[in-house]
C-alpha positions in Angstrom: -110.5 -154.1 99.5 -112.2 -156.3 96.5 -115.4 -155.0 94.8 -117.9 -157.3 96.5 -119.8 -159.9 94.5 -123.3 -158.1 95.1 -122.1 -155.1 93.2 -124.3 -155.6 90.2 -126.3 -152.7 88.3 -130.3 -153.1 87.9 -131.7 -151.2 85.0 -134.5 -149.2 86.0 -136.9 -151.1 83.5 -136.4 -154.1 85.2 -136.9 -152.5 88.8 -140.0 -150.5 87.6 -141.7 -154.1 86.4 -140.4 -155.6 89.6 -142.2 -153.2 91.5 -145.3 -153.6 89.7 -144.8 -157.2 90.4 -143.9 -158.8 87.0 -142.8 -162.2 87.9 -140.4 -161.8 84.6 -138.2 -159.0 85.9 -138.4 -160.8 89.7 -137.0 -163.8 88.2 -134.6 -161.6 86.5 -133.2 -159.7 89.6 -133.3 -163.4 91.5 -131.2 -164.6 88.6 -128.7 -162.2 88.7 -128.0 -161.9 92.7 -128.6 -165.7 93.6 -125.0 -166.4 93.4 -124.0 -163.6 95.7 -126.5 -163.8 98.2 -125.8 -167.3 98.6 -122.5 -166.8 99.0 -123.0 -164.1 101.9 -125.5 -166.3 103.6 -123.3 -169.2 103.9 -120.2 -167.1 105.0 -122.7 -165.9 107.7 -123.9 -169.3 108.8 -121.5 -171.8 107.6 -123.7 -174.4 106.8 -125.2 -174.7 103.1 -128.9 -175.7 103.7 -129.5 -173.1 106.3 -127.9 -170.7 103.8 -130.4 -171.9 100.8 -132.9 -171.3 103.3 -132.2 -167.9 104.3 -131.2 -166.7 100.9 -134.7 -168.0 99.7 -136.4 -165.9 102.7 -134.6 -162.9 102.0 -135.6 -163.0 98.4 -139.3 -163.3 99.1 -138.6 -160.4 101.6 -137.4 -158.7 99.1 -139.8 -158.9 96.4 -142.5 -158.2 99.2 -140.9 -155.1 100.0 -139.5 -154.1 97.0 -141.7 -150.9 96.9 -140.3 -149.9 99.8 -136.9 -149.5 97.8 -136.2 -145.6 97.3 -133.3 -145.6 95.3 -131.1 -143.5 97.6 -128.6 -146.4 97.4 -127.8 -148.6 94.7 -130.5 -151.8 94.4 -127.7 -154.5 95.3 -126.9 -152.7 98.7 -130.3 -152.6 99.4 -130.4 -156.4 98.7 -127.8 -157.3 100.4 -128.5 -155.8 103.5 -131.9 -158.1 103.1 -129.7 -160.9 102.6 -127.6 -160.5 105.6 -130.2 -159.5 107.9 -132.1 -163.0 107.3 -128.6 -164.7 107.7 -128.3 -162.9 111.4 -131.7 -163.6 112.3 -131.4 -167.6 111.5 -128.2 -167.6 112.9 -129.6 -166.7 116.5 -132.2 -169.0 115.8 -129.8 -171.9 115.0 -130.0 -174.6 117.8 -126.3 -174.7 119.0 -125.7 -178.1 118.0 -122.6 -177.5 115.6 -123.2 -178.3 112.0 -120.5 -179.5 110.0 -119.9 -177.9 106.9 -118.7 -179.5 103.6 -115.9 -177.7 101.7 -114.9 -179.0 98.2 -111.3 -177.6 98.0 -109.5 -178.4 94.3 -107.0 -176.8 92.5 -108.4 -175.4 89.2 -104.9 -175.0 88.0 -102.1 -177.0 88.1 -99.6 -175.0 90.7 -102.9 -173.5 92.8 -102.5 -176.3 95.7 -100.5 -173.5 97.9 -103.5 -171.0 97.7 -106.1 -173.8 97.7 -103.8 -174.8 101.1 -104.1 -171.2 102.4 -107.8 -170.9 101.4 -108.0 -174.2 103.8 -106.2 -172.8 106.6 -108.2 -169.4 106.3 -111.0 -171.3 106.3 -109.9 -173.4 109.2 -109.3 -170.8 111.3 -112.4 -168.7 110.7 -114.5 -171.9 111.6 -112.3 -171.7 114.9 -114.1 -168.2 116.1 -117.7 -168.1 117.2 -120.2 -167.5 114.8 -120.6 -163.7 115.7 -117.0 -163.5 115.3 -116.8 -165.0 112.0 -119.7 -162.7 110.7 -118.7 -159.5 112.0 -114.8 -160.3 110.3 -116.8 -161.2 106.8 -119.0 -158.5 106.7 -116.2 -155.6 107.7 -113.7 -157.3 105.7 -114.7 -158.5 102.7 -118.2 -156.9 102.4 -116.8 -153.3 103.5 -119.5 -152.6 106.0 -118.8 -150.2 108.8 -118.6 -150.6 112.4 -121.8 -148.6 112.7 -123.6 -150.9 110.3 -122.6 -154.2 111.5 -123.5 -152.8 115.2 -127.2 -151.9 113.7 -127.6 -155.4 112.3 -126.7 -157.1 115.4 -128.5 -154.7 117.5 -125.6 -153.7 119.7 -123.1 -150.5 119.8 -120.4 -149.6 117.7 -117.8 -150.2 120.3 -118.7 -153.7 120.3 -118.4 -154.4 116.5 -114.7 -152.8 116.9 -113.7 -155.0 119.5 -115.1 -158.1 118.4 -113.3 -157.4 115.0 -110.0 -156.7 116.9 -110.3 -159.6 118.8 -111.3 -161.8 115.8 -108.4 -160.6 114.0 -105.7 -161.3 116.9 -107.1 -165.1 117.1 -106.7 -165.7 113.5 -103.4 -164.1 113.6 -102.8 -166.5 116.4 -104.1 -169.9 114.5 -102.5 -169.0 111.0 -98.8 -168.0 112.4 -96.5 -171.0 112.7 -96.3 -171.5 116.6 -92.2 -171.2 117.5 -91.5 -173.7 120.0 -88.8 -172.2 122.0 -90.3 -168.5 121.4 -90.8 -168.3 125.5 -87.1 -169.0 126.0 -85.6 -166.8 123.2 -87.4 -164.1 124.7 -86.4 -164.9 128.5 -82.7 -165.1 127.3 -82.8 -161.7 125.7 -83.5 -160.3 129.0 -80.4 -161.6 130.7 
């Protein structure tokens, strides 16, 4: 599993200053975590505008509650949880009307077109999953959350997370693997 973009270390001096309400320290933290926070929110919400709102709300909450951070785990993990919780909360409040996201896919290097194509295929397949399933895939497979943590975020059981992840992965495989038009005929002939 790749390292999360959230894994940014904050020095104790900056963190202590932010706990005292120092606006420059809060701004420094915001600037370091703005991009990974937005990325996590957009992955859950699939809408840049909503993700921007969720990110802003998450930072406001984080700075209001920064004194509650005990330091038992890295600061980035605590902040990531605040962002994800805000995104999931916004996901639940979102109207059921489908929001069509705009994704800009351009190859940065010559020869990267194949990778861009695969990214577009995966993005399209993820877009066909339900909001919850897509969020669970992202939280587990990309962000590295455990099933009990995901279940807690959704207010469900651990088996809910495991089942939804398994079904979502199978749906992604079905969407991404090329369908063989005569597969049924071949399988029927194999049994004769």
